[in-house]
C-alpha positions in Angstrom: -16.9 3.2 13.5 -13.4 4.6 13.1 -10.2 2.9 12.0 -6.9 3.4 10.1 -5.9 2.0 6.7 -2.3 1.5 5.8 -0.7 0.0 2.6 2.4 -0.4 0.6 4.9 -0.5 3.5 7.5 -2.2 1.3 9.9 -3.0 4.1 10.2 0.6 5.3 10.1 -0.2 9.1 10.9 3.4 10.1 7.9 4.7 8.1 5.7 2.0 9.6 6.9 2.8 13.1 6.0 6.5 12.6 2.6 5.8 11.1 1.7 3.4 13.9 2.7 6.0 16.5 0.5 8.6 14.7 -2.4 6.2 14.7 -2.0 5.6 18.4 -1.8 9.3 19.0 -5.2 9.7 17.4 -6.7 7.1 19.8 -7.3 4.6 17.0 -7.0 0.9 17.8 -8.4 -0.8 14.6 -6.0 -1.0 11.6 -6.4 -2.6 8.2 -3.4 -3.3 6.0 -3.9 -3.5 2.2 -0.7 -5.3 1.3 2.7 -5.0 -0.3 4.2 -5.2 3.1 7.8 -6.4 2.7 9.2 -6.4 -0.8 11.9 -3.7 -1.4 15.6 -3.3 -0.8 15.1 -2.0 2.8 14.4 -4.3 5.8 11.7 -6.9 5.4 12.6 -8.8 8.6 12.3 -5.8 10.9 9.0 -4.9 9.1 7.4 -8.3 9.5 8.5 -8.4 13.1 6.4 -5.3 13.6 3.4 -6.6 11.6 2.9 -10.1 13.0 2.1 -9.0 16.6 0.1 -6.0 15.4 -3.6 -6.4 16.0 -4.6 -5.6 12.4 -6.5 -7.1 9.5 -4.3 -7.8 6.5 -4.7 -8.7 2.8 -2.0 -9.7 0.4 -0.5 -7.4 -2.3 1.0 -8.5 -5.5 4.5 -8.2 -4.2 3.5 -10.3 -1.2 2.2 -12.9 -3.6 5.5 -12.8 -5.5 7.3 -14.0 -2.4 5.0 -17.1 -2.3 4.2 -18.2 -5.8 7.6 -18.4 -7.6 11.1 -19.7 -6.9 13.6 -17.3 -5.6 15.6 -17.2 -8.8 12.5 -15.9 -10.6 11.9 -13.0 -8.2 12.5 -9.4 -9.1 15.0 -7.0 -7.6 12.5 -5.8 -4.9 11.3 -9.3 -4.0 14.4 -11.4 -3.7 16.0 -9.3 -0.9 12.8 -9.6 1.1 12.5 -13.3 0.5 16.1 -13.9 1.6 15.5 -11.9 4.8 12.5 -14.0 5.9 12.3 -17.3 7.7 9.8 -20.1 7.1 7.5 -19.2 9.9 7.3 -15.6 8.6 6.5 -16.8 5.1 3.8 -19.1 6.5 2.3 -16.1 8.3 2.2 -14.2 5.0 0.8 -17.2 3.2 -2.1 -17.3 5.7 -3.3 -13.8 4.6 -6.2 -13.6 2.1 -6.2 -11.6 -1.1 -9.5 -9.8 -0.2 -11.7 -9.7 2.8 -14.6 -7.8 4.4 -13.9 -5.8 7.6 -16.8 -5.4 10.0 -19.4 -6.1 7.3 -19.1 -2.6 5.9 -15.7 -2.3 4.3 -14.2 -4.3 1.4 -10.5 -4.7 1.4 -8.2 -5.5 -1.6 -4.8 -4.5 -2.8 -5.4 -3.3 -6.4 -8.9 -4.4 -7.7 -11.2 -7.1 -6.3 -10.2 -9.6 -9.0 -6.6 -8.6 -9.9 -3.8 -7.5 -7.6 -1.8 -5.8 -10.4 -4.4 -3.4 -12.0 -4.4 0.3 -11.1 -8.0 1.1 -10.0 -8.3 4.8 -9.3 -5.5 5.8 -11.7 -4.8 5.1 -15.4 -1.5 5.0 -17.1 -1.6 6.7 -20.6 0.6 5.7 -23.5 2.8 8.8 -23.0 3.5 7.7 -19.4 1.1 10.2 -17.7 -0.7 8.8 -14.6 -4.1 10.4 -14.1 -7.3 9.8 -12.3 -9.3 7.1 -14.0 -12.7 7.8 -15.7 -15.6 7.2 -13.4 -17.1 4.6 -15.7 -13.9 2.5 -15.5 -13.7 2.9 -11.7 -17.3 1.8 -11.3 -16.8 -1.2 -13.6 -14.4 -2.8 -11.2 -16.7 -2.1 -8.2 -19.8 -3.7 -9.7 -19.7 -6.9 -7.6 -18.8 -5.2 -4.3 -21.7 -4.6 -1.9 -20.0 -2.7 0.9 -20.4 1.1 1.2 -16.6 1.6 1.7 -14.0 0.1 -0.6 -10.3 0.3 0.2 -7.6 -0.4 -2.4 -3.9 0.4 -2.7 -1.1 -0.5 -5.2 -0.6 2.9 -6.9 0.9 4.5 -3.8 -1.2 7.6 -4.5 -3.7 8.8 -1.9 -7.1 9.2 -3.5 -10.8 9.1 -2.7 -13.6 8.7 -5.3 -17.3 8.8 -4.6 -19.3 6.5 -6.9 -22.6 7.6 -8.3 -24.5 5.2 -6.0 -22.8 6.8 -2.9 -20.1 4.2 -2.2 -16.7 5.5 -1.5 -13.4 4.1 -2.7 -10.2 5.2 -0.9 -6.5 4.5 -1.6 -4.6 5.6 1.6 -1.3 6.1 -0.2 1.9 4.4 0.6 3.4 4.1 4.1 6.9 3.3 2.8 7.5 4.1 -0.9 6.6 7.6 -2.2 7.8 6.8 -5.7 8.5 4.0 -8.1 9.1 3.2 -11.8 7.1 0.6 -13.7 6.8 -0.5 -17.4 3.2 -1.9 -17.4 1.0 -1.1 -19.2 3.3 1.6 -20.5 6.6 3.0 -19.0 5.8 5.5 -16.2 6.8 6.8 -12.9 4.6 7.4 -9.8 5.8 10.2 -7.5 4.1 11.4 -4.3 6.0 14.7 -4.3 7.1 14.6 -0.6 8.9 11.9 1.4 6.2 11.5 4.1 4.7 8.2 5.2 1.1 8.1 4.3 -2.1 6.5 5.6 -5.8 7.3 6.0 -8.3 7.5 8.8 -11.8 6.4 8.0 -14.8 7.2 10.0 -18.5 6.4 9.6 -20.5 9.4 10.8 -24.2 9.8 10.4 -24.3 7.0 7.9 -21.6 8.6 5.7 -17.9 7.7 5.4 -15.4 10.5 6.0 -11.7 10.1 5.1 -8.7 12.0 6.5 -5.4 11.5 4.7 -2.3 11.7 7.0 1.2 12.6 5.9 3.7 11.7 8.7 7.3 12.8 9.0 9.9 10.3 9.9 13.6 9.7 9.4 13.3 9.2 5.6 17.0 10.1 5.1 18.0 7.0 7.0 15.9 4.8 4.7 17.1 6.6 1.6 20.7 5.8 2.8 19.7 2.2 3.2 18.3 2.0 -0.3 21.4 3.7 -1.7 23.6 1.2 0.1 21.5 -1.6 -1.4 22.1 -0.3 -5.0 18.6 1.2 -5.5 19.4 4.9 -6.4 15.9 5.7 -7.8 14.2 4.4 -4.6 16.7 6.3 -2.5 15.8 9.5 -4.3 12.1 8.8 -3.9 12.6 8.2 -0.2 14.6 11.3 0.2 12.5 13.7 -1.8 9.2 12.1 -2.9 10.4 12.2 -6.6 12.1 9.6 -8.7 14.2 12.1 -10.7 
């Protein structure tokens, strides 16, 4: 069993195009998508036009939910531009995606944690704004009700793999389209990948054990940085251009 996991595209269609090309170059046909597909000041319409015909398994992210569960005037600066770019049929397609699902019996898919699409799972934000690997006890607490041997999550945009004490593996594939962002919950902090690459993961079950390969894919990130800059998002533009917010 071998497949690719993508997440956090955030309307970056050029990064998605590059990642899908890299997946095909590795001879992989099965793809799971862990959500946050469209929101961002880039190009939600071109992104969803690539995702809908894609033979992939999708789950919703928190920003996908924001496009569906609130009126446009209550949406944030990343969500309203995406909403305005989508038509009713595209929103219906998004609405049909579940929040969690099981892939081929062995893999549990969620965006953030199994029960909450806004909680960082493998990382913890400290009061001083530092973002660091979560303690194992905390990680295992969120996994207690999951029976599958491989658990995939996203949301933090940081590629990580954590082996639980019972042998299960939790993997965050990193972000396809957004290598940095700023947030204020639970404390003000920034997340920075350090390079502008598009990220995803290849998962393979070999000899009864899961193996993960993280992929960093080059693409025309300067074009997307320019688009973010033109759309009055200078911090995202810097992240897209360099992998750093500052």
